[in-house]
C-alpha positions, 0 to 999 in steps of 0.5 A: 499499500505504501507505494499508492501513498502521495503526500496529498493523501496523507491528510485523508489516512491522518483523518481515517486514524483520528476518526477511529480513535472517536468514541463510538457515540460520535456520528459517523465523519465524512472525509473528502478526497483531495481530487474530489469526492467523499469518504464515509469510513463508518459506513464503507461507503465512497461517493463521488459526483458527476454527470451523464455523458454517454455518447451513442448506443454503440458498446462502450469500454468504460461505466466510468472514467475521471473528467476529461478521460475517455468520455466517449466511451464512457456512461459516466465522467467524475470529478476525481482522481482514481488513486484516491478512490483506491486508497479508500478502498484499501482503507476499507480493508478491501484487497487489490489484485496485488494482494492474490499471488499467482493470480493474474488478470488482465494484461492488455485491453480486452485480455479475456482474463478475468480481474482479480481482487475484491468485490465492490457495489456501484450504483448511481443517484440522481435527483428525478421529479424532486426525489433521489433515485439510486440504481446499480450500475448494471442496470444501466447497461444492456448486456449481450446482443441489443435485440434481447434488451437484457441487463448486465447481471448483477455481479458487482466490480472487482477491485483490481487496482490498476496496473503500475509502471515505473518511469524510464528515463529516455535518454539514460534507458534506465528506471527512475525509481518512479512509479506511475499510477495507470488509472491516473494517467488514463483516468479509467475508474470503472471499466466495462471492457477488460482494462488493466489500468482500471481501478474497477473492472468487470468480473465476467469472462465476457468483459473481454469481448467489447460487443456486449454491454451498451448504454442502457437508454431505457434507465439512464438520465438524460446526458448532462445530468448530475449524477453521484457514484456510489461504492460500497462494501457488499455484505456475505449474502450480497457477495454470495449472490454476485458470485452466483450471478457471475457463474451463471453468466460466465457459462451461458456466455460461453455456451450460447452468447458467443455462438449467438454473437457470431450468427449475428455477425454473419447474417448482419446486412451491410450498408450496401444491402440496406434499403434507403428506407432503412437507411433513413431510420438507422439515421433518425435512431442514431440522431434521436439517441445522440439528442438530435446532433 
C-alpha cells in the first residue's frame, strides 16, 4: 500500500486514524478526497459527483472515467483522482490484485482473463422529479446482443486496482524509481471492457468482448444530468449472490452468447444491402439517441 501513498493523501490517512479513535457515539465523519469525492469510513461508502455523458448507442469500454478521460467510451464522467478511490478502498479493508499472488488479471485491453481482487457494489444516484433515485450500475447497461434487451447481471465490480508502471528515463533507458499509477494517467475508474489500468473492472469473462455492454437508454438519466457514483462494500449474502450470478453468466456466455454473436455478425446486412428506407430509419434513430446532433 505504501507505494500508492502520495503526499496529498497523507491528510486522508490521518483523518481516518483520528476517526477510528473517536468514541462510538460520535456520528460518522465525512472525509473529502483532495481530488474530489467523499469517503464515509463508518459505512464503508464512497461518493463521487459527476455527470452522465454516454455518447451513443454503440458498445462502450467504461462505465465511469475521471473528467477528461475517455468520455466518448463512458457512461459517466466523474470529478475525482482514481488513486484517491483506490486508497480509500484499501482503508476499508478490501484487497486489490497485489494481494493475490500467483493470480493474473487482464494484461492488455480486452484480455479475456478475469480481473483479480475483492468485489465492490457500484450504484448511481440522481434527482428525478424532486426525489433521489439510486440504481445499480448493472441496470444502466444492456448486456449481450441489443435485440435481447437484457441488463447486465448483478455481479458487482472487481477491485483490481490498476497496473503501475515504473518510469524509465528516455535518455539513459534506466529506471527512475518513480511509479506511475496508470488509472491516474488514463483516467479510468470503472471498466466494462477488461482494462488493466482500471481501478474497478468487469468481473465477467465476457468483459473481454467489446460488443457485450451498451448504455441502457431505458434507465439512464438524460445526458448532462448531475449524478453521484456510489461505491459500497457488499455484505456476505450479497457477495454470495454476486458470485453465483457471475458463475451463471460466465457459463451462459461461453455456451450460448458467443455463438449468438457469431450468427448475428454473419447474417447482419451491410450498408449496401440496406434499402433507402432502412438507412433513413437508422439515421433517425441515431440522431434521436445522440440528442438530435
